[in-house]
N, C-alpha and C positions, 0 to 999 in steps of 0.2 A: 606745036601751036604756040602762039605768042599772045598774051593778054595785053590789052591797051595800057600804055604807060599811065593814063589818067587814073586807073584803078590803084596803081601803086602810090598815088598821092593822097588817096582816101585815108583818113584816120579810121581806126576801128569803129564801126557803128555802135554808139554808146549803148543802146538798148539791147543789141545782140550780145554784147559783152556781159551785160547784167544777166540776161537769160542763161548764158553759158555758166556763169558762176553759180546761179541758183540750181541749175541741173546737176552740176558737179557735186554740190553739197547734198542734194537730195539723193543722188546715187550712192552716197555714203551713209544714207539712213538718217540724215539730219532734217529735222522739221524746220524748214526755212519759212520765215514770214517776210513778205516783200512789200516794202514801201517804195518800190522802184518805178515801174512804168505806170504812166497815168492812163489807165484803161477802165472806164466805169464798170463796176461790178453789178450795178443795178440794171435789170433787164430793160430792153426797149419797151415803151408803153404799148399796151394791148391795142389801142386804137390805131397806132402806127403799123403794127403787125397786120392788122385787118386790111390795111391798104394794100399790102402784098397779097394776102390770101384772096382778096376779091378780084385780083387782076392776074394772078399767076397762070390761070388756065386759058387766058385769052391768047389765041394764036399770034396776033400781031406783036405781042410782047415777047415772043420767042425769037424774034428777028433782030438784026443789028439795029441799035438805036442811032439817032443822030448825035453828032459830036456836041452840038449846042443844046441838046436836051429837048424834052417835050415843051411845047408852048405853054401847056397848063402848069408845068413846074416853074417856068420862068415867071408866069403870072403870079403864082403863089409866093415866089421870092419877092417880087415887087410889092405885093400886098403886105407881106411881113415887114419889109423895110419901111414901108409907109406907116404902118401901125406902130412899130417899135421905135423908130427913130425920126419919124416925120420926114423921111428922105424919099423923094420921088424918083423912080427909076424907069427909064424907057426900055423897051425890049432889047435894043442893041447895046444896052449897058449891063447886061446880065449874061453869065454863062454858068450852067451847072457843072460841077466837077466830080470826079471819082474820088471824093474826099479832098479836103483842102491841100493835103500834102502833094497830091499829083499836080495841082495847079501851081503851087509854089515852086515845085521843081521845074515845071515847064516854063515858068515865067522868065527865068534867066535866058532861055533860048529866044525869047521875044525881044530882049533888051540888050543883051551882052554879046559883043563881038570879042574875038581874041585880043587880049591886052586891055580891055575896058575894066573899069573899077566899079564895084558895088560897095555902098556904105552899109555895113552890117553891124547890128548890136552885138555886144559881148558882155555877159553871156547870152546865149540865144539857142533857139531850136536849130539843130545843125544843118537842116536842109537849105537855109538861106545861103550859107557859104558853099555848101557842096554843089548846089545848082549852079552857082557862079563859076566854080571850078570846072564843072562839066562843060560849060559854055566857053571856056577858055579865058575867063576873066580872073580878076584878083579882088579879094575882099579887103577893104580898109575897115578895121574894127573900130566901133564907137563904144567905149567903155560905159557900162551902166553901173554907176556907183550909188551906194546907199545914201551918201551925202547929198545926192541930187535926185532923190526919189526914184532911183533906178531908171532915170531918163537920160538920154545922151545930151551932152552939152555941145550943141551945134557950133558954138563959137570956137571950139577946140579943133574943128576939122580944118586942116591946112587949106588955104585958098587954092593951091595948085592941085590938091586932091579933089576938092569940090568941083573945080573946072573940068576935070577929067571924068568925074563920076557920072554914071548913066542911071543909076537906081539907088534909092534908099529903102531899106527894110526897117519897119518898126512893128512892134507887137504889144498891144495893150488890150485888156489886162495881160501882164507880162508873164510868160513862162521862160525861165524858172523862178524869177525873183518875187513875183506877186506885185510888182510895181504898177502904178496906175497913171494913165495920161490925164492931163488937164486940158481944158479948152485952149488955154494960153499956149501950151506946148504944141498942140495941133496947128494953131495959127502960125507959130514959129516954123514948123515943118513946111507948111504951104508956102510961106514967104521965102524960105531957103530954097525950096524946089523951083520956084519961079525965077529966083535970081540966077540959079546955076543950070536951069533947064534939065532938071532931074525928075525922073518918074518916081513916085512914092508908092510902095506896096505895103499896106497895113494888114497884118494878121490879127483878126479880131475873134479868133475861135473860142475865147473864154468869156465873151462879153455877157453871157446869160448865166454864168455860175457866179453869183454874187451874194454877199451877206451884209448884215448890219445896216440895211437900208441903202446900200450903195447901188447906183444905177450907172452902168458903163456907157460912155458915149460912143458914137460911131465917128470915125475920121471924116466920113462924108457929110456930117452935119456942119463941118467947118466951111466957111465961105471960101470958094475957090478950090476946094479939095478935088472936085471932079475934073478941074482943068489939068491937074497934075498927077492924079493917082487912082488907084483901085483898092478895094478892100476884099480880103479873103475871109470867108466864114465857113463854118462847118456844122453839120447836124450831129456830129460825133459826140461832142461834149454836151451840147444843148439838150439832146434828146436820147442820150445813151445809145448811140447808133454807130459806134466805132467800127463794128464788123460789117456794116452795110455800105460804107463808103459813099457818102453823099455830102457834097459841099458846094460852095458857089464863089464866084468872083464877080464883083459889081463895081461900077464906076465909069471911068473914062472910056468912051466907046471905042477909041482908037486902040487902047491897050487891050480891051476886051476882044476886039476883032483880031488883034495879033495873037492872043491866046487861043482863040477858036481855030485860027489857021494852023498853029502848031499842033493842037490837039487832033485836028482832023487828019493829020499825017501820022500821028503816033499812037492814038488810042481810038476806041470805037464808042466812047461815051458810057454813061451809066445804064445798066440793064433797065428796060422800061418798067418792069414790074416794081423794081426798087425805086424808080422815080415816083411812082404813085405812093410809096411809103413817105417820101419826102413831102409830097403834097399834103398828105394826112397830118404829118408832123407840124408843118407850118400853118395849116389852115384850122386845125381842130384842137390842138393842145391848149389847155387852159392855163391861166396864171396860177390857179390853185395847184395844178400839177407841178409847175416850175417851183413854186414855193416849197412844196413838200419835198421835191427832189433836192433842192438846195439846202433844206434843213438837215438832210442826212450828212452833207459835207460840212455844214457849219458845226454840227455836233462833233464830228470826227476832228475837225480843225481845232476846236477848243480842247479836246482831250489830248491831242498830240502836242499842241503848243504848251499846255500846262505841264505835261510830263517833261518836255525838253527844258523848260524853265526850271523845273524842280531839280534836274540833274546838273544844272549849271550852264546850259548853253544859252547864247543870246539869240533871240528869235522874235520877229515881228508877227503880229496876228493879221494875216492877209484878209482883205475885204473881197477878194475875187479869186477865181481859179480853185483848183484842188491840189495845190502844192504848198509845202512849208519850206521856206528857204532859211536854213539855220546856220549861224556862224560857227566855224570850228574854233575850239579853244586855242590860245596862243601856243605855238610850237607844233601844232598838228596840221598836216596837209589834209586836203579833202579825201585823198585816196587812203591815207593812213587811218583817218577816222572811219571811213566806210569799211575798210578791212577789219578794223577792231570790232565794229558792231557785227559784222558777219561772222568772224571767227569766234568771238566770245559770247555772242548772244543769238546767233543765227537770224539776225535782222538785217535786211537788205535796204540800203539807202543809196542814192546816186551821188557820186562825188561831183562837186560843182565844176571842177576842172574840165569835165567832159563837155561842158557847154561853152568853154572858151577860157582864155587866160584870166579874165576878170572874174570868172566864177571860182577861181581858186580861193580857198579859205571858207567855203560854204559847202553844205550838203543839202540835197533836196529830198523831201519825203512826199510821196503821193498819198492822197486820201481815198484812193479807189480800191481799198482793201475791205472785205466784209467786216462788219462791226465786231464779230467775235474774234476775228484774227487781229484786228486793230487792238482790241483789249489784251489779247495774249502777247502781242508784240510790246505793248506799253508795260505790261506786267514784268516782262524780262528786263526792262530798262529802269523801272522805278526803284529808287534806292541805290542805283549804280552810280559810282563816281569814277570819272576818267582817271587813269593813271597820269602822273605828272609828265611822263614821257611816253611817246608812242612805243608800242611793242616793236622791238628790233626784228 
């Protein structure tokens, strides 16, 4: 048997490598505390689970779903976007997804032919570039620098690259950096996309995890955004539903139609009973529930940031998302610092290099660890000072 060459081009999947390291340490009897993968530890809300319980015995929900989802779910998505962002969506501008990751991965097949270029942020969620590679394309990386608010400087994209590019990926609030988009930045993106005939794909999966009064915008609120792009969203982070796999893509109807055509050939849609969970989440969840859920992450954010500052790391206090993006001390690579924390303190963090070259020099810590484990992990770090040199 021969495995396809494209798999040999894949870098090791970052989170799989983290899970392997954790398993190895635990097999040695080490009590490992992980700030690695961003997977909410708080349960799915009861009223959302009720949406599943009320429909799971219905025989029609035991059959294949449609790739474009239940009309009722699409209507709920439209209502939610209207209420949250004052963005009006037609039915043909919406497609439910088996989690946003699925749609992001499939989107490259809609836009990229062999040899085409995708504009991809660096550092970034790896699926943007991996999907491009699977479709036979090449990623041109757009560095996200702290000096520019972790937003790409579009003026630095070479004209010859821009003319060849088919798609631009952006992600705000940003994973892993915590960077935020401004209305002015979104306007620049729309203008750039129109000038070079580029499709824009905005990953907005963290828009509802916010603190300190910050309210994240939608790319689709920008004049002309629907002419050039779509937005991916997920119920995973918003409603603690990572295991149920419900997301959506909304926006330009031609791009949505292309995604539906790919999906109809490669997947069978979200199980219908789970779609009813999505309807409950979008239609019934209150602002009080969101505020209470976000308060958990805000409290953890402050504890983690304060501890990292006390041990001498440079770190910003993010206003959105559940990640801390901390700068490595001079002379340390992100892998060296992550290894030091694991070997000396049994604390897992993610090396920034795993998100791209521009992620080197940073580590990422997730806030999705239960409070008591967060406190134990921070206790191990309090009072610790980094050696002047990495351990050889």
